C-alpha positions in Angstrom: 0.4 20.7 -81.4 2.9 20.9 -78.7 0.0 21.0 -76.2 -1.4 17.9 -77.8 1.9 16.1 -77.3 2.2 17.2 -73.7 -1.3 16.0 -73.1 -0.6 12.6 -74.5 2.5 12.3 -72.3 0.4 13.2 -69.3 -2.1 10.5 -70.3 0.7 8.0 -70.5 2.0 8.9 -67.1 -1.5 8.8 -65.6 -2.2 5.4 -67.1 1.0 4.1 -65.6 -0.1 5.3 -62.1 -3.6 4.0 -62.5 -2.7 0.6 -63.9 0.3 0.1 -61.7 -1.9 -0.9 -58.7 0.2 -3.9 -57.9 1.6 -5.4 -54.7 3.7 -2.4 -53.7 0.8 0.0 -54.1 -1.2 -2.0 -51.4 1.5 -1.7 -48.8 -0.5 0.8 -46.9 0.2 1.2 -43.1 -1.7 2.3 -40.1 -2.2 5.8 -38.6 -1.4 5.8 -34.9 -3.9 7.2 -32.4 -1.7 10.2 -31.9 -2.1 11.3 -35.5 -5.8 11.9 -34.9 -6.9 9.4 -37.5 -8.6 6.1 -37.2 -6.7 2.9 -37.7 -7.4 1.8 -41.2 -5.9 0.4 -44.4 -7.7 3.0 -46.4 -5.3 5.8 -45.5 -1.5 5.8 -45.7 0.5 5.9 -42.5 1.3 9.5 -41.6 5.0 10.0 -40.8 7.9 7.6 -40.8 8.1 4.5 -42.9 4.6 4.1 -44.1 4.5 0.3 -44.2 5.9 -0.5 -40.7 3.6 -1.4 -37.8 4.3 0.3 -34.5 5.2 -2.5 -32.1 7.6 -3.9 -29.5 9.3 -7.2 -30.2 9.9 -10.5 -28.4 13.6 -10.9 -28.9 16.0 -13.8 -28.8 18.3 -14.6 -25.8 21.0 -17.2 -25.9 22.2 -18.9 -22.8 24.7 -21.5 -21.7 22.8 -24.4 -23.2 20.9 -22.9 -26.1 18.3 -20.3 -26.9 15.0 -18.8 -25.8 12.7 -16.2 -27.3 11.4 -15.4 -30.7 12.6 -14.6 -34.2 12.5 -15.5 -37.9 14.7 -18.2 -39.5 16.1 -16.0 -42.3 17.1 -12.4 -43.0 14.8 -10.0 -44.7 11.0 -10.0 -45.0 10.7 -12.9 -47.4 9.4 -16.1 -46.0 7.5 -14.9 -43.0 4.4 -13.5 -44.6 0.8 -14.6 -43.8 -2.7 -13.3 -43.7 -4.1 -12.0 -40.4 -6.3 -14.6 -38.6 -7.8 -14.5 -35.1 -8.4 -17.1 -32.5 -11.1 -19.6 -33.6 -14.6 -18.3 -33.5 -18.0 -19.9 -34.1 -18.9 -17.1 -36.5 -16.0 -17.2 -38.9 -14.2 -19.9 -40.7 -10.5 -20.0 -39.6 -8.8 -22.8 -41.5 -5.2 -22.3 -40.3 -3.8 -25.1 -42.4 -5.1 -23.7 -45.7 -2.6 -20.9 -46.2 0.2 -19.1 -44.5 -1.2 -17.0 -41.6 -0.2 -14.6 -38.8 -2.3 -15.0 -35.6 -3.6 -11.9 -33.9 -4.0 -12.6 -30.2 -5.5 -10.4 -27.4 -2.9 -10.0 -24.7 -4.9 -11.8 -22.0 -5.3 -14.8 -24.3 -1.6 -15.2 -24.8 -1.2 -18.6 -23.1 1.1 -21.5 -23.7 -1.8 -23.6 -24.9 -2.8 -21.0 -27.5 0.8 -20.6 -28.7 1.3 -24.3 -29.0 -2.0 -24.7 -30.9 -0.8 -22.2 -33.5 2.6 -23.7 -33.6 1.1 -27.1 -34.5 0.4 -25.6 -38.0 3.2 -25.5 -40.5 1.5 -22.5 -42.0 2.1 -20.2 -38.9 4.3 -17.3 -39.8 4.2 -15.2 -36.6 2.1 -13.8 -33.8 0.8 -10.2 -33.2 -0.2 -9.7 -29.6 -2.6 -6.7 -29.3 -3.7 -4.5 -26.5 -7.4 -5.3 -27.0 -10.1 -7.6 -25.7 -11.1 -10.7 -27.6 -14.7 -11.6 -28.3 -14.5 -14.6 -26.0 -12.1 -12.9 -23.5 -13.2 -13.8 -19.9 -10.7 -11.5 -18.2 -8.3 -14.4 -17.4 -5.0 -13.4 -16.0 -1.8 -15.1 -16.8 1.8 -14.2 -17.1 4.6 -15.5 -19.4 7.1 -16.4 -16.6 8.0 -19.9 -15.6 6.1 -21.7 -12.8 9.4 -21.9 -10.9 11.1 -18.6 -11.8 14.9 -19.2 -12.1 14.2 -22.8 -11.0 13.7 -26.1 -12.8 13.7 -26.0 -16.6 15.3 -22.6 -16.7 19.0 -21.8 -17.4 19.3 -20.7 -13.7 18.2 -23.9 -12.1 21.6 -24.8 -10.7 21.9 -21.4 -9.0 18.7 -21.5 -7.0 17.6 -22.8 -3.6 14.7 -25.3 -3.8 14.6 -25.0 -7.6 11.5 -27.2 -7.9 9.3 -25.0 -5.8 6.7 -23.3 -8.0 6.3 -19.8 -6.7 4.4 -18.7 -9.8 2.0 -21.7 -9.9 -1.2 -19.7 -10.1 -0.4 -17.7 -13.2 2.8 -18.8 -14.9 2.7 -20.0 -18.5 6.5 -20.6 -19.0 6.4 -18.7 -22.3 9.6 -16.8 -21.6 11.7 -20.0 -21.5 10.4 -21.4 -24.8 12.6 -21.4 -27.9 10.1 -19.9 -30.4 12.5 -20.1 -33.3 10.7 -19.5 -36.6 7.9 -17.8 -34.7 8.3 -14.0 -34.5 6.1 -12.4 -31.9 5.4 -8.7 -31.5 3.2 -6.5 -29.2 1.1 -3.6 -30.4 0.3 -1.2 -27.6 -1.9 1.4 -29.3 -5.5 0.6 -28.4 -7.2 1.8 -31.5 -4.8 0.0 -33.8 -5.0 -3.1 -31.7 -8.8 -3.2 -31.9 -8.7 -2.7 -35.7 -6.2 -5.5 -36.1 -8.2 -7.9 -33.9 -11.5 -7.1 -35.6 -9.9 -7.6 -39.1 -8.2 -10.8 -38.1 -11.3 -12.2 -36.5 -13.6 -11.5 -39.4 -11.1 -12.3 -42.2 -11.2 -15.9 -43.5 -8.7 -17.7 -45.6 -10.8 -17.1 -48.7 -11.0 -13.3 -48.3 -9.5 -11.5 -51.3 -7.4 -9.3 -51.3 -6.0 -10.5 -48.0 -4.6 -8.3 -45.2 -1.2 -9.8 -44.4 1.7 -9.2 -42.1 5.3 -9.6 -43.0 8.2 -10.1 -40.4 11.9 -9.5 -40.4 13.3 -10.6 -37.1 16.3 -12.8 -37.8 18.3 -13.4 -34.6 20.6 -16.4 -35.4 20.4 -20.1 -35.4 18.5 -22.3 -32.9 17.8 -25.9 -32.0 17.0 -28.0 -35.0 19.8 -26.6 -37.1 22.9 -28.6 -37.9 24.7 -26.8 -35.1 23.3 -25.8 -31.7 24.3 -22.2 -31.0 24.9 -21.1 -27.4 26.1 -18.0 -25.7 29.7 -19.3 -25.7 29.4 -19.9 -29.5 28.1 -16.4 -30.4 30.6 -14.6 -28.0 33.6 -16.5 -29.6 32.3 -16.4 -33.2 35.1 -16.5 -35.9 34.2 -15.2 -39.3 35.2 -16.9 -42.5 38.2 -14.5 -42.8 39.5 -15.9 -39.5 38.8 -12.8 -37.4 37.0 -12.8 -34.1 33.7 -11.0 -34.5 31.3 -11.7 -31.7 27.6 -12.0 -32.7 26.1 -11.1 -29.3 26.7 -9.3 -26.0 26.2 -10.5 -22.5 23.5 -9.1 -20.4 24.7 -6.9 -17.5 25.4 -3.5 -16.1 26.3 -2.1 -12.7 25.0 -2.9 -9.3 25.0 -0.1 -6.7 25.9 -0.6 -3.1 26.5 1.7 -0.1 27.4 1.7 3.6 25.9 3.6 6.5 28.2 5.4 9.0 31.7 6.6 8.4 33.9 5.4 5.6 34.8 1.7 5.2 36.8 0.8 8.3 39.2 -1.9 7.1 42.7 -1.4 5.9 43.3 -3.3 2.7 46.4 -4.8 4.2 44.4 -6.6 6.9 41.7 -7.8 4.6 38.7 -9.0 6.7 40.4 -9.2 10.1 39.5 -5.8 11.5 36.1 -5.3 9.8 32.7 -5.6 11.4 30.2 -8.1 10.1 27.8 -6.6 7.6 24.0 -6.5 7.7 22.9 -6.0 4.1 19.5 -4.7 2.9 19.2 -5.6 -0.8 16.9 -6.0 -3.8 16.9 -6.5 -7.5 16.8 -3.4 -9.7 15.8 -5.2 -12.9 12.7 -6.9 -14.3 11.7 -8.5 -17.6 8.8 -9.4 -19.8 8.2 -11.3 -23.0 8.7 -7.9 -24.7 11.9 -6.6 -23.1 11.4 -2.9 -24.1 8.2 -3.0 -22.1 9.3 -4.3 -18.7 7.7 -1.9 -16.2 8.1 -4.3 -13.3 6.1 -2.1 -11.0 5.6 -4.7 -8.3 9.1 -6.0 -8.9 12.1 -3.8 -9.6 10.4 -0.5 -9.1 8.9 -1.4 -5.7 12.2 -3.0 -4.7 14.2 0.2 -5.5 11.7 2.5 -3.9 11.6 0.5 -0.6 15.4 0.1 -0.4 16.0 3.8 -1.1 13.4 4.9 1.5 14.9 2.5 4.0 18.4 4.0 3.4 16.9 7.5 3.8 15.3 6.6 7.1 18.6 5.3 8.5 20.5 8.3 7.2 18.0 10.8 8.7 17.6 9.1 12.0 21.2 8.2 13.0 24.4 10.1 12.8 27.6 8.5 11.6 28.7 8.3 15.3 25.5 6.4 16.2 26.0 4.0 13.3 29.7 3.5 14.0 28.8 2.6 17.6 26.7 -0.4 16.4 28.1 -3.9 16.7 27.7 -4.6 13.0 27.9 -2.4 9.9 24.8 -1.7 7.7 25.0 -1.8 3.9 22.4 -1.3 1.2 22.6 -2.8 -2.3 20.5 -2.9 -5.5 21.7 -5.6 -7.8 21.5 -5.5 -11.6 20.6 -8.4 -13.8 19.0 -10.6 -11.1 16.2 -11.8 -13.4 18.8 -13.5 -15.6 20.7 -15.8 -13.3 21.4 -13.5 -10.3 24.1 -11.7 -12.3 24.7 -8.8 -10.0 24.5 -10.5 -6.6 26.7 -13.4 -7.7 29.3 -11.1 -9.2 29.4 -9.0 -6.1 29.6 -11.9 -3.7 32.2 -13.7 -5.8 34.4 -10.6 -5.8 34.0 -9.7 -2.2 33.9 -13.2 -0.5 33.4 -16.4 -2.5 36.3 -16.8 -3.1 37.4 -13.1 -3.3 38.8 -11.0 -6.2 42.2 -11.6 -7.7 43.8 -8.9 -9.7 46.4 -9.8 -12.3 50.0 -9.1 -11.3 51.2 -5.5 -11.5 47.9 -4.0 -12.7 46.5 -2.7 -9.5 46.3 1.1 -9.5 47.1 2.1 -5.9 46.3 5.4 -4.3 48.9 4.7 -1.5 49.0 7.8 0.8 47.7 10.4 -1.7 44.0 10.2 -2.1 44.1 12.7 -5.0 45.8 10.1 -7.1 42.9 7.7 -7.1 41.9 7.0 -10.7 38.2 6.2 -10.1 37.1 6.7 -6.6 39.1 8.9 -4.3 40.9 6.7 -1.8 40.0 3.4 -3.5 42.3 1.2 -5.5 41.4 0.0 -9.0 42.3 -3.1 -11.0 43.0 -2.9 -14.7 42.8 -6.7 -15.5 40.2 -7.9 -15.0 38.9 -4.3 -14.9 37.3 -3.2 -11.6 37.1 0.6 -11.4 37.0 0.4 -7.6 38.1 -2.3 -5.1 36.1 -0.7 -2.3 34.2 -4.0 -1.9 37.4 -5.5 -0.4 37.0 -3.4 2.6 33.7 -4.9 3.6 33.5 -7.4 6.4 31.7 -10.7 6.1 27.9 -10.6 5.5 26.3 -12.2 8.4 22.7 -11.6 7.3 21.0 -10.3 4.2 17.4 -9.1 4.1 16.0 -8.7 0.6 12.6 -7.4 -0.6 10.4 -8.7 -3.4 6.9 -7.8 -4.7 5.6 -5.8 -1.7 3.3 -3.5 -3.7 0.5 -6.1 -4.2 -0.6 -7.9 -1.1 -2.1 -11.3 -0.6 -3.6 -10.4 2.7 -4.6 -6.8 3.7 -2.0 -5.0 5.6 0.3 -8.1 6.0 3.9 -8.6 4.8 5.5 -12.0 4.9 9.0 -13.2 5.9 10.7 -16.0 4.1 14.0 -17.4 5.3 16.0 -20.3 6.5 16.7 -22.3 9.6 13.6 -21.2 11.6 13.7 -24.4 13.6 17.4 -24.1 14.1 18.2 -27.2 12.2 19.8 -25.8 9.0 23.3 -25.9 7.7 24.8 -23.1 9.7 23.8 -24.5 13.0 23.8 -21.1 14.8 20.1 -20.2 14.6 20.9 -17.0 12.7 18.0 -17.5 10.3 15.6 -18.0 13.2 16.9 -14.9 14.9 16.5 -12.8 11.7 12.9 -14.1 11.2 11.9 -13.5 14.9 13.4 -10.0 14.8 11.4 -9.1 11.7 8.2 -10.3 13.2 8.7 -8.0 16.1 8.8 -5.0 13.8 5.2 -4.8 12.8 4.1 -1.2 12.3 0.9 0.5 13.6 -1.0 -0.5 10.4 0.9 -3.5 9.0 1.7 -6.9 10.5 4.9 -8.7 9.7 4.3 -12.5 9.7 6.4 -15.6 9.1 5.4 -17.3 5.8 3.5 -20.6 6.1 6.5 -22.3 4.6 8.7 -21.0 7.4 6.1 -22.3 9.9 6.8 -25.9 8.8 4.2 -26.5 6.1 6.9 -27.2 3.5 9.4 -30.0 3.6 12.4 -29.3 1.5 14.7 -31.9 0.1 17.7 -29.9 1.4 17.9 -30.4 5.2 15.3 -28.3 7.1 15.5 -25.1 5.1 12.3 -23.5 3.8 12.1 -22.4 0.2 13.4 -19.0 -0.5 11.9 -16.8 -3.3 14.2 -15.8 -6.1 16.2 -12.8 -4.8 19.8 -11.8 -4.0 19.5 -13.8 -0.8 19.4 -16.9 -3.1 22.9 -16.1 -4.2 24.2 -15.6 -0.7 22.7 -18.9 0.6 23.9 -20.9 -2.4 27.4 -19.4 -2.5 28.1 -19.3 1.2 27.2 -22.9 1.8 25.1 -22.0 4.8 27.6 -19.8 6.6 25.3 -16.8 6.1 21.6 -16.4 6.5 18.8 -14.0 6.0 15.2 -13.4 5.0 13.0 -12.1 2.1 10.2 -9.6 2.9 7.3 -10.0 0.5 3.6 -9.3 -0.1 2.8 -13.0 -0.7 2.8 -16.1 1.4 3.4 -19.4 -0.3 3.1 -18.3 -4.0 3.0 -15.1 -6.1 -0.2 -13.1 -6.1 0.7 -10.8 -9.0 -0.9 -12.1 -12.2 1.3 -9.8 -14.2 4.7 -11.0 -12.8 7.4 -10.5 -15.4 4.9 -9.2 -17.9 4.5 -6.0 -19.9 1.3 -5.5 -17.8 3.1 -5.3 -14.4 2.4 -1.6 -14.4 0.8 0.8 -11.9 -1.4 1.8 -14.8 -2.8 -1.8 -15.0 -2.8 -2.6 -11.2 -2.1 0.2 -8.8 0.7 -0.3 -6.3 -0.1 -0.1 -2.6 2.2 2.7 -1.6 1.3 2.2 2.1 2.7 -1.3 1.8 5.9 0.1 0.3 6.1 2.6 3.2 5.7 -0.3 5.7 8.3 -2.3 3.9 10.8 0.6 4.0 10.2 1.0 7.7 10.6 -2.7 8.4 13.8 -2.9 6.3 15.4 0.2 8.0 14.5 -1.1 11.5 15.6 -4.6 10.7 19.0 -3.3 9.6 19.5 -1.3 12.8 18.2 -4.2 15.0 20.5 -6.8 13.5 23.4 -4.3 13.6 22.7 -3.6 17.3 22.8 -7.3 18.3 26.0 -8.2 20.2 25.8 -11.9 19.4 23.3 -12.7 22.1 20.4 -12.9 19.6 18.0 -11.1 21.9 15.5 -10.2 19.2 13.1 -8.4 21.5 15.7 -6.0 22.8 17.1 -5.5 19.3 13.7 -4.8 17.8 12.8 -2.3 20.6 16.1 -0.4 20.1 15.4 -0.2 16.3 11.8 1.0 16.8 12.9 3.8 19.1 15.7 4.8 16.7 13.7 4.7 13.4 10.3 6.4 12.9 7.7 5.0 10.6 7.9 6.1 7.0 5.3 8.8 6.3 2.8 8.3 3.5 3.4 9.6 0.0 0.8 12.3 0.6 2.9 13.6 3.5 6.4 13.1 2.1 7.3 15.0 -1.0 10.5 12.9 -1.7 8.5 9.7 -1.4 5.9 11.0 -3.8 8.5 12.2 -6.3 10.4 8.8 -6.2 7.1 6.9 -6.8 6.3 9.1 -9.8 9.8 8.6 -11.3 9.9 4.8 -10.7 6.3 3.9 -11.6 5.2 6.5 -14.2 7.8 8.9 -15.7 11.2 7.6 -16.5 12.4 11.1 -17.5 11.2 13.0 -14.3 13.0 16.0 -13.1 13.6 14.7 -9.6 15.5 11.7 -10.8 17.3 13.5 -13.6 18.8 16.0 -11.0 20.8 13.1 -9.5 21.7 11.6 -12.8 23.0 14.9 -14.2 25.1 15.5 -11.0 26.6 12.0 -11.1 27.6 12.6 -14.7 29.0 16.0 -13.8 31.0 14.5 -11.0 32.4 11.9 -13.3 33.3 14.5 -15.9 35.2 16.5 -13.4 37.1 13.4 -12.3 37.9 11.7 -15.6 37.6 14.5 -18.2 35.3 12.3 -20.2 31.8 13.6 -20.7 28.9 11.2 -20.4 26.5 11.0 -23.3 22.9 12.0 -22.7 20.8 8.8 -22.5 17.2 8.4 -23.8 14.3 8.5 -21.4 13.4 5.2 -19.9 9.8 5.7 -21.0 6.5 6.0 -19.4 6.2 3.7 -17.6 9.9 3.1 -17.2 11.4 -0.2 -18.4 13.7 -2.2 -16.1 15.2 -4.7 -18.6 18.9 -5.1 -17.7 20.1 -4.5 -21.3 23.3 -5.7 -23.0 26.7 -4.9 -21.5 29.2 -2.9 -23.6 30.9 0.5 -23.5 27.7 2.4 -24.3 25.7 0.5 -21.7 27.6 0.4 -18.5 30.8 -1.4 -19.2 33.8 0.2 -17.5 36.8 0.9 -19.7 40.4 2.0 -19.4 41.5 5.0 -21.5 45.1 4.9 -22.5 46.1 7.7 -24.8 43.2 8.0 -27.2 42.2 4.3 -27.0 39.7 2.6 -24.8 39.9 -1.0 -23.5 37.5 -3.3 -21.7 40.5 -4.6 -19.7 44.2 -3.7 -19.9 47.6 -5.2 -19.0 48.8 -1.9 -17.6 51.9 -1.7 -19.8 51.4 2.0 -20.8 48.8 3.2 -18.3 49.6 6.4 -16.6 52.0 7.7 -19.2 49.5 10.1 -20.7 47.7 13.0 -19.1 44.2 11.8 -20.1 44.7 8.1 -18.9 41.8 7.2 -16.7 39.2 4.6 -15.8 35.5 5.3 -16.1 32.1 3.9 -17.1 28.8 5.2 -18.5 26.2 4.0 -16.1 22.5 3.9 -17.1 20.3 6.7 -15.8 18.7 4.2 -13.4 22.1 3.2 -11.9 23.4 6.8 -11.8 20.2 8.0 -10.0 20.4 5.2 -7.4 24.0 6.0 -6.7 23.4 9.7 -6.2 20.5 9.1 -3.9 22.3 6.6 -1.7 25.1 9.2 -1.3 22.5 11.9 -0.4 20.4 9.7 1.9 23.3 8.1 3.8 26.0 10.8 3.6 24.5 13.6 5.8 25.1 12.3 9.3 28.1 13.9 10.9 30.4 13.7 13.9 30.1 17.4 14.2 27.5 20.1 14.2 28.6 21.4 10.8 25.9 21.5 8.3 26.7 20.3 4.8 27.6 23.0 2.4 25.5 23.8 -0.7 27.1 23.0 -4.1 26.6 23.0 -7.8 29.4 20.5 -8.5 31.8 18.4 -6.4 34.5 20.9 -6.9 32.5 23.1 -4.4 33.0 20.3 -1.8 36.7 20.0 -1.8 37.3 22.1 1.4 34.5 20.5 3.4 35.5 19.1 6.8 32.2 17.2 6.9 33.6 13.8 6.2 36.3 12.8 8.7 36.4 9.0 8.5 39.6 7.1 7.7 41.3 3.8 7.9 43.6 2.3 10.5 46.6 3.6 8.6 45.4 7.1 9.2 44.8 7.8 5.5 41.4 9.3 4.9 39.3 7.8 2.2 36.2 9.7 3.2 35.4 12.6 1.0 32.5 14.9 0.1 30.6 14.9 -3.2 27.8 17.0 -4.6 24.5 15.3 -5.2 21.2 16.1 -6.9 20.1 17.5 -3.5 22.6 20.4 -4.2 24.5 19.7 -0.9 27.9 18.3 -0.1 27.6 14.9 1.4 30.0 12.1 2.3 30.5 9.6 -0.5 28.9 6.3 0.6 27.9 4.5 -2.6 29.8 2.5 -5.2 29.2 0.8 -8.5 30.1 -2.9 -8.9 30.4 -4.7 -12.3 27.3 -6.9 -12.9 28.6 -9.4 -15.4 28.1 -13.2 -15.6 30.9 -14.9 -13.8 31.7 -17.2 -16.8 33.0 -14.3 -19.0 35.6 -11.6 -18.6 36.4 -8.6 -20.9 39.2 -9.4 -23.3 42.5 -7.8 -22.2 43.9 -5.0 -24.5 40.8 -5.2 -26.7 37.9 -2.9 -27.2 34.8 -2.9 -25.1 32.1 -5.4 -26.0 34.5 -8.4 -26.5 34.5 -11.1 -23.9 36.4 -14.3 -23.2 34.8 -17.5 -21.7 36.1 -18.6 -18.3 34.3 -21.9 -18.4 37.6 -23.7 -18.7 39.3 -21.6 -16.0 40.1 -23.7 -12.9 42.0 -21.2 -10.9 39.4 -21.4 -8.1 39.1 -25.1 -8.1 36.0 -27.3 -8.5 34.1 -25.6 -5.7 33.9 -22.4 -7.7 33.3 -23.8 -11.2 31.9 -21.4 -13.8 29.9 -24.2 -15.4 26.6 -23.5 -13.7 26.0 -19.8 -14.4 23.2 -19.0 -16.8 25.3 -16.9 -19.2 22.6 -15.0 -21.0 23.5 -13.0 -24.1 21.5 -11.0 -26.6 22.4 -11.2 -30.4 23.1 -8.1 -32.4 20.0 -6.8 -34.2 19.9 -6.0 -37.9 19.2 -2.3 -38.6 16.1 -3.1 -40.7 14.1 -5.4 -38.4 10.4 -4.8 -38.3 6.9 -5.8 -39.2 4.8 -4.6 -42.2 1.0 -5.0 -42.6 -0.7 -4.4 -45.9 -3.4 -5.6 -48.4 -1.9 -8.1 -50.6 -3.3 -8.1 -54.2 -1.5 -11.4 -54.8 -0.7 -12.6 -58.3 -3.3 -10.3 -59.8 -1.3 -7.3 -58.5 1.8 -8.5 -60.4 -0.2 -8.9 -63.6 -1.8 -5.5 -63.1 1.6 -4.0 -62.7 2.9 -5.8 -65.8 -0.1 -4.6 -67.9 0.5 -1.1 -66.6 4.1 -1.1 -67.7 3.1 -2.6 -71.1 0.4 0.0 -71.6 2.7 2.8 -70.5 5.4 1.6 -72.9 2.8 1.5 -75.7 1.5 5.0 -75.0 5.1 6.3 -74.9 5.9 4.6 -78.2 2.7 5.9 -79.8 3.5 9.4 -78.6 7.0 9.3 -80.1 5.6 7.8 -83.4 2.9 10.4 -83.7 5.4 13.2 -83.0 7.5 11.8 -85.8 4.6 11.9 -88.2 3.6 15.4 -87.2 7.1 16.6 -87.8 7.3 14.9 -91.2 4.0 16.6 -92.2 5.4 19.9 -90.9 2.6 20.1 -88.4 4.9 20.2 -85.4 
């Protein structure tokens, strides 16, 4: 009889399982392609949280005047649930107004018109963009960026030169500047899963039952249309109900990297700019973006910029000794600026600190090295400032920038074997009145290689009339910051692969990848050669502006960059920047940079995650875990410090955790530019910078006779002269809070210490809100109300069976049968 009772209990349990086929039972996820299973709702998701859809989100960004990006209007999954429906088709009835729906859109059909069409329905609950081809897809190519990137209608409009010019007119959809509040948008990359979702959404009608639905949880704060309009300033200064300051977002930012060619910086701090040579700067942006920030491969943007600038620095460092470089009339510098996509963060921060108007450290908080280079807290021989925190003040030793040449989108060409030069004052009628822009442009056109022609853009040839004097439009790049901030006292050019408008249909898109559209590495090599030769030619000029003689000197001094097939370093760099964000070649330099910093500061860098394949170049938020420098005093760390107790503890120091991208760039610039010597001594081999302490290799110094030139170990396993530096890339309108933890920032919008000319009211001030730990998307079959009734009946039946079992057992005991 005990067996009978056990059997009855088992029946009850089985009944509960069979009848409890309600809503929760149908939350079945998808198997990824890597699991070896087909995408289906008939099998549970293998591994991880079974109901979550693998995806990359479109996130919210706040700025000075409001909000852009995507998100839900409430926390949790409730409220943003809808059945999957596709783009209208002749074969299937898609009545979008009949019930709440989530639109599934092939990535090439993601246009502003499609998004606005769906948004016109109150029943829209979100968008799932898939890596699949729609039934009516005609291969159209569009990108989500504005028509005028960083120009009109964007938060950066006041920072740009010729902001009305539509560089992206052929492909731009302006999706990235929309405030898609209440419209969460995600991207599904897996091809099998994407095809399944698209097929299901296309064939499913509003009357299908049970419906396949998606459920979103992507709350990222308030937006327009709420009772209060939230901006970056609001979320940074947020005060909770208990009266405590608890910011709800972080500014975008990081660290730019810059370096000089030749011996160490040649200006004594006490003389400021008076003894320094003018600077010729070769620069580019190191960041990119897309609608889905975690997927920002920026192959024709950031990756090609970085590759061409690094190769140009390598050509200069290999071809000329420090003595040759020091003999030039101007100094050569290289820079890769962080956060350029979001209001020129890096270049504006650098130029403001170095020149316009120059950096001011709070009283009595400068950490001086005086005559003892070993006492330097961050970089040997360089001062630091604790408030506002600047780990190194090396930028104060640079002379004025007379010309800047930047690079942009040189991996996809408009015309075969042609690179274009965009600049200012080609007719000599611009603001600066000294024909510098014309000289720069003419010099560049003299630098055509054996296989590539360097041509002035059609705009520079007078086909465009700008409302600002006679200047031609300048593509968005670090040069934009120099022109805008210098007021015309400096000039330059942008080297590109396009003429009057962008030719890359994937600009600022998750599709800007070498996997989607291969990069022309021969064009990158030609750009690197041109940049290196242009730097030497302009540095050679003695003021006579004889561009033919300058160009001839540079051609004789700098050879052409070999192809990737012939140059192992070139090939390795291309692989690291376009394909494998965790490649061994790059990691060697990153690991050595971290080892050097550990030796200096005693603080060990944490190991960062891989940047992916392909790597992502989104700038990221700025805090102590993502590039923000900090002061350690005792056992506490501060984003900025008043200096009251600094230096009284053995472990007091200043340091930062750069990203692997930033650390690798710094190490390579040291390696590529630090090998040229005054002497015949070869650099010593090393495993850490402690192996380089006794090297005589670096013998530069300042006019005071104190050497600030020293050797470091790089990923090349040799001792080289330190030539590169980090510089804080943070929006000019905020500053780290003094004597507070990292990640807390004060607004400088009301700060008038620099006068009206240097107002902080025009910066873009991008921030990203904190994410909830449980954000995500779930897709499942929804049994609807029937599921709840089934679950209820299951519970009732289960209770009945259990009660009957207890009652029967009681009877059996009473009859002495149990």
